[in-house]
KETOR-736814 format. One record per atom (N, C-alpha, C): x, y, z. Coordinates in steps of 0.001 Angstrom, whole numbers, plus 524288, in hexadecimal, padded with zeros to 5 digits. Example, Ala and Ser with C-alpha at 12.3 -4.5 7.8 and 13.67 -1.06 7.14 Angstrom:
BEGIN
833867E9C681E78/8300C7EE6C81E78/833907F31C81E78/832327F73681BA8/835667FBDC81BE4/832648001E81EBE/
//
This chain:
BEGIN
803AE7FB748001B/800448007F80047/802638053A7FF9B/8014E809037FD4F/805FF80D8B7FD37/8037B812017FF3C/804B0814D08025E/803558193080448/8055A81E7C80266/80315822F38017F/80634826687FEFF/803BE82B2F80278/806A282FF2801A5/8051B833EB80560/8007B836C1803DC/7FEE883936807C9/7F94483C9B806A2/7F9C884036800F8/7FE0A842AA8001F/7FFF1847377FCAC/7FECF843217F721/8016A83F2E7F711/801EC83AD77F282/7FCEE83A7E7F06A/7F8AE838937F4AC/7F432838877F3B3/7F0E183C497F202/7F0EF840D17F30D/7EECF845DF7F0AB/7F0F4846187EBA5/7F585846587E9F2/7F975845E47E646/7F570841CE7E195/7F54D83E007E402/7F343838F37E04A/7ED4183AEE7DF06/7EA8F83CC27E2BA/7E5A083F077E0D8/7E6058437F7DD20/7E918846AF7DDD6/7E8BC84B2A7DAD3/7EA98848927D4FE/7EE9F845C67D41F/7F097843587CE1D/7EC0783EFB7CBBE/7E8B583D9C7D019/7E3E3839E47CCD1/7E07183F867CBBB/7DF0A842FC7CD61/7DACA846187CB7B/7DDD08492B7C7CD/7E1C6849C57C709/7E46984C587C1CC/7E404848747BDD2/7E4DE8437F7BED0/7E51583F6C7BAAE/7DE4A83FC57B869/7DA7983F8F7BC6A/7D57983F8A7B9BA/7D37D844897B779/7D5DD849257B9D3/7D3C284D3A7B7F0/7D8EB851D57B63F/7DA8B8528B7B245/7DF43855177B07C/7DED485B837B2A5/7D88A85BE57B3C0/7D8B5862897B56D/7D9238628B7BBAA/7DA6185E557BD50/7DB5585DDE7C3F9/7E08085FD87C432/7E0F7861757CAD5/7E5FF863517CC2F/7E699863657D007/7EBCC8651C7D228/7ECF8865B37D826/7E9D286A0E7D9F1/7E87086EF47D751/7E612872AF7D765/7DFAC8720F7D94B/7DDE786DE87D504/7D92386AEB7D693/7D7B7867E47DAEA/7DBA2865767DB0E/7DB6B8636B7E0A8/7DB51866147E50F/7DEEE869327E63F/7E06986D737EA33/7DA5D86FC77EA7A/7D7018718B7E6EE/7D309874EE7E70C/7CEB0870E57E930/7CE8B86C7C7E7D6/7CB30867AB7E983/7CB95866C57EF97/7D0BD867737F031/7D24F8673B7F731/7D18486C6C7F993/7CF46870167F8B3/7CF778743D7F9F6/7D65E877887FC4C/7D995875DF7F99B/7DF58877337FA6A/7E08687AED7F68C/7E5A487D547F77D/7E7FC880327F3BD/7EBC487C6A7F082/7EDA187E087EBBF/7F03987A197E85D/7F546879927EB96/7F79087E157ED6A/7FCFC87DE27EFEF/7FCA787A587F4CE/7F90C8799B7F7FA/7F852876BD7FD27/7F73F86FF67FC34/7F57B86F827F74F/7F51086A867F4B1/7F9E9867F77F384/7FC9A86C317F03B/801CE86B4F7EDEF/805C686A707F2F6/805A086D6B7F65B/8083886CAA7FBD1/80766867367FEE5/803988662F7FF20/800F3860DD80091/8038585C147FE01/8024A85CD77F867/8055F859017F597/80A92858547F5BE/80F7885D7D7F679/8139685B897F6C8/815C285C7D7FB05/8127585B7A7FFA8/8148C85A4E80423/815B585E2F80834/814B88636A8069A/81653868AF809C9/81183869AD80CE5/80D208677680C7F/8090E8686C81078/806E38621281286/80556862DD817E2/8043985DE7818DE/7FD4B85E6C81913/7FAFA8596081A1B/7F4F885B2281988/7F3258599E81F58/7EF1985C80820FA/7EC2C85B1282599/7E8F68579982619/7E716854BA82961/7E35B8516E828D1/7DEAF853928270E/7DCBC857E8828E4/7D83C85AC282751/7D8AA85B6F82160/7DCF785CDE82013/7DE5785FA6819C3/7DE7885A72816B0/7DFAC856178181C/7DF60850FC815DC/7DA1884EBE814BB/7D6D884EA8818AB/7D20C84D4281831/7CF7A851078142F/7D16A8559081393/7CD448585D80FFE/7CF7B857AB80A64/7D30A856AB80969/7D68A8548B804B7/7D35C84F698033A/7D35B84B6780691/7D1C08463C8054E/7CB1F8478A80447/7C85684A298068F/7C1F384CDD80472/7C36D84ECE7FEFE/7C6FA8527E7FDFF/7C75E8553B7F9D7/7C771851447F56D/7CA7084DB97F66F/7CCFE84A437F160/7C91F8453F7F208/7C504846A17F4FF/7BFE6842AA7F4D6/7C29483C3F7F54A/7C60783B107F8A9/7C7F5836F47FAA5/7C260833E57FE38/7C2F482EBC7FD0E/7BF9582BBF7FEED/7C14E82B2F8049B/7BEF882875807F4/7C077827CD80E00/7C610824D880ECE/7C7358216580B06/7CB5B81CDD80D06/7CFE282195809E1/7CEFA8242280610/7D35782625803A3/7D41B82B9D807E0/7CFF382E8D809CD/7D07B8320B80DC3/7D3F383006811CF/7D23982B568145D/7D5FA8296A818D2/7DC03828A2817D6/7DC60826A5812E1/7E1858251881131/7E47E82A79810DE/7E28982E6680E68/7E4088328980CAA/7E626835DB81374/7E1838357D815F0/7E301838A981CAC/7E6F3834B281F07/7E67B82ED381EE3/7EB9A82DDA820F3/7F10582EB981F6A/7F140830DD81A6E/7F68A8311081798/7F81B836728196A/7F4E283A8C81A11/7F4CD83E5C81C98/7F71C83ECB82272/7F4E583BAF8253A/7F6A183C1982AD4/7FC248390E82A23/7FC4B8357D8276B/80222832C982777/8064E835EE8264C/8042983B478248F/8094783F5582253/80B0E841B0826F8/808318417282BE8/80A4E844DC8303B/80A0E84170834F6/808CD83B74834A6/807A0838DA83AE4/80E148387D83BB1/80ED2838AE83FEA/81349837BE8429C/814F083254846B5/80FF58314384901/811EF82B1C84A81/81203826E684793/815D482403848E6/8165581E88844B6/8118481B428461E/80F3581AFE84A06/809EF817EB84B01/8055681A6684750/8057E81F9684866/800D08214B843B6/802338212283EB9/806418219B83DE8/8083482154837CD/8076D81B2C83636/80917817ED838B1/807A58121E837C1/80268810BD8365E/7FF658137983A49/7F9298123E83975/7F64F8150583550/7F8E581A2983417/7F6FB81D5082F81/7F907819DA829DD/7FC9D8169682A41/800218153582541/7FB7E8100982530/7FAE580D6D828CF/7F5EB808CA82894/7F1AE8099682545/7EE9880E12827EE/7EB0D81036824CC/7EAAB811A781FEB/7EF148147981F90/7F11B8160F818F7/7F20B810A981494/7F3A880CEC818BF/7F472808F881524/7EE90806D381306/7EC7A8065E8174D/7E6E18042F8174F/7E45B8073981158/7E4FB80B88811C2/7E1C680EF180FB1/7E23280FD380972/7E7678103C8085D/7EB3C8118C803BD/7E8E280E997FF65/7E867810697FB2B/7E77780D037F637/7EB25808F37F4D6/7E8AE804A57F26F/7EC2B7FF857F18F/7EFBE8000A7ED10/7F002803337E968/7F350805257E65E/7F8358050C7E91C/7FCA78027F7E5F7/801588027F7E7BF/80598803DB7E44A/805D1806D77E2A5/80A7380A617DE9F/80FEE807217DF30/810C8803E67DA91/816B2801337DBE0/81AF9804447DD05/81C0A8086A7DA78/81FCD80C647DB40/8204880EF97E021/81BC380F877E330/81CF3810417E8F3/81F6280BE77EB30/81D6D8079A7E9A1/81F2D803FF7EE08/82656802747ECCD/827578038C7E6E5/82CC9804297E596/82F348081B7E8D0/82D8F80CF77E8B0/830BF812107ECC6/83107810707F0C3/82C9E80E297F409/82C6480D867F942/830E9808B17FBBF/8309B804FC7F658/8352B8013D7F71E/83B78803157F70B/83BD7806CB7F362/84120809E07F2F2/841B680CE87F663/83D8880FBC7F8D3/83E97813937FD3B/8410C8116B801F8/83E4D80C5780376/83FC080988808F8/844E0805D180713/8462E8044A801CF/84B268024D8021F/8500C804DE7FFEE/84E49808DF7FE63/8551380BB27FD06/8552D80F938022C/8594C80F59803ED/85ADF811AF80829/85AC4818CA80834/85B5C819D080392/85CF481F87801E8/8577A8228980156/852C881F12801ED/84E00823388015F/84D72826A680757/84DF28237280B2C/84DBF8257C81078/85191828DF81194/856968284780FD1/85A6C82BC180FAF/858AF8319580D19/85813830BE808AD/8562A83570804FF/8528183875807D9/84F1D8364C80AEF/84A27838F280E26/84DED83C1781282/850AE8395D8157C/8539F83BB08197B/8569E83FB581776/85A4683F3281266/85C3F843A08110D/8594A849E181099/8552484944810B9/8527584E468106A/8516F85084815D9/8531984D5381A2C/853D68501881EE4/858A9850CA82016/85D818520481D66/861B88519581D8A/862A88579C81CA6/867C885B0481CCE/86AA085EF8819E8/86C4985DDC813D2/86AB985A968120D/86CA5859C580CEC/8696C85E6580941/86CCF861BD8061A/86A438663C8038F/866BC8656E7FF93/866B8860B47FDE6/862F385F277F8C1/862C98597D7F80F/85DB18581D7F7F1/85BEB8520F7F78D/85A84852627F26C/85E7C84FE47EF65/85D4584EB27E97C/860FF848B77E802/860A0846CF7E507/8608A842067E36E/8672F842A87E359/8698F8462C7E189/86EA38466F7E215/8712C846D87E791/86F00849DC7EA51/871A7849B37F0A6/87038844517F30B/86B15843237F131/86A4B83E9B7F4D8/86D8383A1F7F414/86EA4839737ED9B/8716E834D97EBE0/878B1835E67EE34/879D683A7D7EE32/87E6683BDD7F167/87EBA839F17F6A9/87B0383B7B7FA0F/87B2983AC47FE34/87A58835DD8000C/87730832C47FDC5/875CA82D5980038/878B58299C7FD3C/87C5682B097F8D0/87FE08270A7F62E/87BF1823917F1C3/8783B8257E7F062/87480823197ECA8/87598825AE7E77E/870E2823A07E346/872C2825EF7DDD0/86E5A829BF7DDE5/8708382D1E7D9A9/86B3A831FB7D847/8666882F427D775/8661A82B177D4BC/8624F828F27D2EC/85DC1825C47D7A7/8617C822E57DA04/85E428218F7DFDF/85CF0826857E236/85F87829DB7E3A4/85E4D82EA27E5E0/8583B831E97E3E2/858978318E7DF95/853B38335B7DB66/84FD28307E7DBFB/8505382B657DAAA/84BD7827307DBB6/848EC828B17E11C/84C6D828147E4FF/84C258280C7EA3F/8485682CB07EB83/84A23831B87E97D/847A2836667EB40/841AF836F57E83D/8421B834547E36F/83D07834147E101/838D1830B37E410/83ABF82C8D7E5F0/837B6828F37E935/834C882AF37EDEC/8399682CF57F0C3/8379082F287F52A/832968343F7F474/8332F836CA7F089/82EA283A707EFCF/82BB7838457EE1E/82B6C834BF7EB89/82644831257E831/823E682FC27ED8D/8262882D517F250/823A482C0B7F623/822E982FB37FAA7/82357834B37F978/82272837777FBC5/8264C838C980092/82AA183682801FB/82D578359780669/8317683A5C805A7/8314A83DC380166/83484841C580000/83065846417FD18/8309984B397FF1C/82CEA84EFB7FD12/830BF853297FCBD/82E758570E7F9FF/831CC85C107FA43/82F7F860717FDE9/8334A8634680079/831AF86726803F4/8307786AC4801E9/82EE487046802F1/82DE787438801F4/83253876577FD3A/8371C875987FE8C/83B0C877987FAFE/83C2C8744A7F725/8392186F997F5E5/83A1686A9E7F26B/83E56867DC7F2E5/83F9B8686F7F7E2/843DE864367FACF/8412A85F327FBDA/8432785B2B7FB64/841D7855A37FDCC/841F5855C88029E/83E0D8531F805D7/83CBA851C480AC8/839C784D9480B84/839B584B53810A1/838708461E811B9/831478478E811F0/82F188431B80F6D/82A568428880F38/8282D8406D8136A/822E083EEE813C6/8218983A9181800/81FF98342D815FC/8231A831BB81765/823AF82B3981587/81E368290C81699/81B89828D9811C4/815CF826EF812AD/813ED823388104E/816F68207780C3B/8161281CE7807B6/816D9817C080A69/8143B8142E809D4/8153680E6880BB2/8135D80B3D8069A/815958076980615/8144980458800C3/8168F7FE3A80207/814957FA0E7FE91/8142F7F5AD8004C/819527F3E07FC9F/81D497F47E7FF49/821E17F2E07FDE6/825DF7EF8F800DC/828457EC0E7FEDC/82A3D7E86C80251/82F6F7EB6C80645/82CC87EDD180A4F/830BD7F0E680CA3/835177ED4780FE4/8348A7E86581202/838A67E671813CA/83D667E5508106E/83A447E48880B72/840217E4A6807E3/843067EAAF80571/83F5B7ED65806AD/841FD7F28C80634/845647F43880B08/843E97F31980F93/8466E7F58B8132A/84C1A7F04F81492/84B807EB9C81211/8505B7E9A081264/854217EBE780E6E/8533D7EE0280B6C/855697F03F8074E/8585C7F6B78095B/854EA7F7C380B55/8565E7FC7580DCE/85A9A7FC2D81253/85A2D7F83C815AC/85CF87F884819CE/862357F63E81862/862657F2A2813C5/866907EFB48120F/8697C7F54280F60/867F97F76D80D1B/86A217FD9A80B88/86D418002780FDC/86A518023981338/86B068041D8188A/8706B8019F81B05/870547FD1D81BCD/873B47F8DA81ECA/878FD7F8CE81AAD/878557F90B81543/87D197F9F781329/87FB77FEB7811E4/87D858031181388/87E128091281466/88076809B78195A/87E978061581D8D/882068061B8220F/886A08041582215/8864D7FFDA81E35/88BCE7FCDC81F24/890678006D81BA1/88EF68035F8186D/89156807F3815B9/8946080C4281A56/8905780D0481C90/891208110782112/895A88107C824B7/89600809E9824F1/89A718095582872/8A0C080B5D825C2/8A04280A2B8215E/8A56680BBC81E8E/8A59E8118881CEA/8A15C814C081C35/8A0A981AB081A4A/8A09D81DF881DEA/89E3081C66822A3/89CBB822038265E/8A05B8209682B79/8A114825B182E2D/8A440824EF8336B/8A0538235283855/8A2EB8229B83C5E/8A00D821AE84042/89B4D826EC84161/89E0A82C2A84090/89B8182FE9840E5/89649831E683DDB/8968882D3083A1D/8920882E0E83557/88E0C828C383615/88ED98266F8392C/88B5D82119839D0/88BDF8202483ED3/8881381C2084110/88852819AB84604/886FB813A38443E/88AB6810D284483/8886580A648453A/88A9F807048498D/886B08055A84AD6/8888C8015B8503B/8844D7FC6684F82/8856E7F82F852BC/882467F394851BB/885657F0EB8565C/881437EC1F85773/880867E9D385C48/87F337E4D985BF2/881877DF4885D1D/8803B7DA4385BC8/87ED07D7E586068/879807D69F861B2/878F97D44E86625/875297CF7686662/874B97CCD786A5B/870407C8A886A64/86AE07CC0186C1F/866897C9D4869C4/860E07CCB086981/85D397C8D1868E4/858717CA2F86BE5/854E77C59F86B90/8503F7C97F8671F/84F147C6B886411/84B4B7C8608605F/845A77C99386215/8449D7C838866D6/83F8B7CA978696F/840667D02D86BE8/8457C7D21A86AB4/8459B7D70E86CA5/846107DB5B86768/846AF7D84086215/848487DBC385E86/842AA7E03985E92/83E937DF9985FAF/83A2D7E44686124/83BE57E83B86370/83D6D7E75986811/83F927EB5086BD0/8455C7EDCF869F4/848387EB958675F/84CE17ECBC8640B/84B4F7F07685FF0/846C87EF8385CDA/8449D7F303859C3/843DA7F7FA85BC1/840457F81F85FA0/83E137FCC6861D7/842EF7FFA58638F/847427FD7286678/84C35801F286706/84E6F804B78627C/84F0A7FFC685EC5/851008037F858E0/84E7980657856B4/8491F805AC857CC/844DA809F385550/845E980FEC85848/8473B80F5885DC9/847108138486217/84CB78168C85FBA/85033813FE85E73/8550F8155E85BE0/854928190F8561B/8526D81537853EC/850A98193A84F34/84E0781E5B84F5F/84A0381E4685435/847888230D8545C/84A56827498575B/84E128264E85B5D/85213829E485B8F/8554282C728580D/856C68287285569/85A0682C4485157/8582382EA484D21/8546C82C2184B8A/84F3982FD784781/84F068360784A44/84E5F8354885040/84CCC839D0851BB/8519383DB785323/8566883AA485402/85BDE83E818552A/85BEB8408784E68/85B3F83DAD84ADD/85B4E83FD08446F/857FD844E284527/8548484565846EE/850B2848CA846B6/851EE84D9684950/8560884D6484CF4/857268518784FD5/85A008556B84D07/85DFF85447849BE/86110858508477B/85E8685A2E84270/85CAE85E54840D9/85ACD8605983D05/85DBD8606583735/862F585FFD836BA/864BD8609883298/8688D85B5B83232/86734856D182F35/86A58852C082E0F/86E53852568290D/8723F85104828C7/875A38503A82334/8747384ADA82193/87574846B282347/87593842288225C/86FEF83E8082254/86EE483A7781FF2/86B608375C820AB/86DFC832AF82278/86B108300582769/86DBD82B1782A07/8696D82622829D6/86BC5820F282955/8680B81CF68297F/869F481AA083089/86552819FC831C7/865E1816A583704/8637281183835FF/866B480D53837BE/864808080B837F7/8660B804DA83CB8/8630B8014483F0B/8641A7FE6584427/861DF7F93084275/865407F5FA842A7/864A27F074840B5/864877ECB1846B8/8609A7E8DE8462C/862387E5C384A20/85F777E0D68471A/864557DD1384650/862337D7F584308/865AE7D339845A4/863957CF1B84435/864827C8ED8468E/86A197C8418445E/86DBA7C5BB8466A/872CD7C435843F9/872E07BDAD8456F/870657BC6A8487F/86FBA7B62784914/86B907B4A6846BE/86C937AE578441D/8680F7AC3284209/8660B7A7C2845FE/860F97A6578451A/85F457A1358484D/862D479D738478A/862FC79AC384AEF/8655E7931B8496C/861C079054846BE/8637178DC1842C7/85E8078BB783EFF/85E17785E68425A/
//
């Protein structure tokens, strides 16, 4: 099942109506919704968010049926919800209401997004002091090809994970697209790539540029859930630490592994 942003849903409605009537336009839709063309454009471009009240007015103006209205309103709520539990509950609602069509291209975009490490790195680069986020600077700073950088940027914009700010510079959007893809396979590829980069860092980065530590211990598998809680707490503390400094020069990757070295006796 594929979930799109509420902005994409409005844009789909606009495109469909223009296709049915070549006299229809964004201005006509804005008038139908009692909005100015500038306001509708700002909503579609991610420069203005929708309140619940305004979203309901748009759903009524576009004559959505109850199911589509509920779907649209859930997408709007998802754009601002902060709690992980509330987000999970909303996603379940959205999945149950989403249209059954599943564009294959979106699924491939999602697979590539998860499996190729540099997508998330590009998103995080928008939060650093890198002067320009272009395929050329991305390729140079991440050590990938310009073609890979260009395709990744295009993919991130298609998925709404990158949007342009008021100055036309890319910034992170809200990750809201979920697809039926083999995520375990994609994640295996992602972690494999990151482990290889960690191995390379042992030879190319000094102790002041990285932290590497490990411990081998006897451990009972019944304690794995508790260990996972402790590691998640560590992740959250590092994430909060990263947020304290407003300007960052580089993008880092943090990984914690706890895996079994021994095999059962046959």
